[in-house]
C-alpha positions as CSV (number, residue, x, y, z in Angstrom):
1,M,-15.2,-17.9,6.9
2,T,-13.6,-14.8,8.4
3,L,-11.7,-12.2,6.6
4,E,-8.5,-13.2,8.2
5,Q,-9.2,-16.9,7.3
6,L,-10.1,-15.6,3.2
7,I,-6.6,-13.7,3.8
8,K,-4.7,-16.5,4.6
9,S,-5.8,-18.3,1.7
10,L,-5.0,-16.2,-0.9
11,T,-2.1,-17.6,-3.1
12,P,0.8,-15.4,-4.0
13,E,-0.7,-15.4,-7.6
14,I,-4.0,-14.1,-6.4
15,Y,-2.0,-11.7,-4.3
16,Q,-0.3,-10.4,-7.3
17,N,-3.4,-10.4,-9.3
18,L,-5.2,-8.3,-7.1
19,R,-2.1,-5.8,-6.9
20,S,-2.4,-5.5,-10.1
21,A,-5.8,-5.1,-10.8
22,V,-5.4,-2.0,-8.1
23,E,-2.4,-0.4,-10.1
24,L,-4.2,-0.5,-13.6
25,G,-7.7,-0.4,-12.8
26,R,-8.7,-3.4,-14.5
27,W,-9.1,-6.9,-13.7
28,P,-6.6,-9.6,-15.7
29,D,-9.5,-10.1,-18.1
30,G,-9.7,-6.5,-18.8
31,R,-12.9,-5.4,-16.8
32,K,-12.9,-2.1,-15.1
33,L,-12.5,-1.9,-11.3
34,E,-15.2,-0.3,-9.5
35,A,-14.3,2.1,-7.1
36,Q,-15.9,-0.3,-4.1
37,Q,-13.6,-3.1,-5.7
38,R,-10.7,-1.4,-5.7
39,E,-11.1,-0.2,-2.0
40,L,-11.8,-4.1,-1.2
41,C,-8.7,-5.1,-3.2
42,M,-6.7,-2.4,-1.4
43,E,-7.8,-3.8,1.9
44,A,-7.3,-7.3,1.2
45,I,-3.7,-6.7,-0.3
46,I,-2.9,-4.7,3.3
47,H,-4.1,-7.5,5.2
48,Y,-2.1,-10.2,3.3
49,E,0.8,-7.8,3.6
50,Q,0.5,-7.8,7.1
51,I,-0.8,-11.6,7.5
52,H,2.3,-12.8,5.8
53,D,4.8,-10.4,7.3
54,L,6.2,-8.9,4.0
55,P,9.1,-6.4,4.0
56,A,8.3,-2.9,4.4
57,E,10.2,-2.4,1.1
58,Q,7.8,-5.0,-0.7
59,R,4.5,-3.7,0.6
60,V,2.1,-1.4,-1.3
61,G,2.8,2.1,-0.7
62,Y,6.6,1.8,0.3
63,M,8.5,5.0,-0.8
64,E,12.3,4.4,-0.2
65,D,13.2,7.9,0.6
66,A,10.0,9.9,1.2
67,C,10.1,9.4,5.2
68,K,13.7,9.0,6.3
69,S,14.6,11.4,8.7
70,S,18.1,12.8,8.9
71,G,18.0,12.4,12.9
72,K,18.5,16.0,13.6
73,D,16.0,18.1,15.5
74,D,17.4,21.4,14.6
75,H,15.4,22.1,11.5
76,D,18.6,23.5,9.4
77,D,15.7,24.3,6.5
78,V,13.1,26.5,8.4
79,Q,13.3,30.2,8.5
80,T,11.8,32.7,10.1
81,L,9.6,35.4,8.7
82,T,9.0,38.4,10.2
83,L,6.4,40.8,9.1
84,Q,6.8,44.7,9.2
C-alpha cells in the first residue's frame, strides 16, 4: 500500500483524531505523542487535506488575516533611516 492509498483510505473521523492528537500532543486515549509521531501525523494531515481538496480556511495552519496583502506596492509603512 502506498502513502497515497493509505491517506485516501482515512475516514474523516480518523483525520479529526489525527488533528486533535497533533493539537493536544496526546492520542485520544491520553498517551503522549512522540516527536516523530507528531511529524508523521502532521504529514498525513497535510496529504489528506490536499487529496480531499479541503478549502484553505479548513486546512491546518490557516491564518485568516496573516497573509493578506493590500495589493499596494508603495510600502507606506517603510521609513528611510539616515545614519549621521
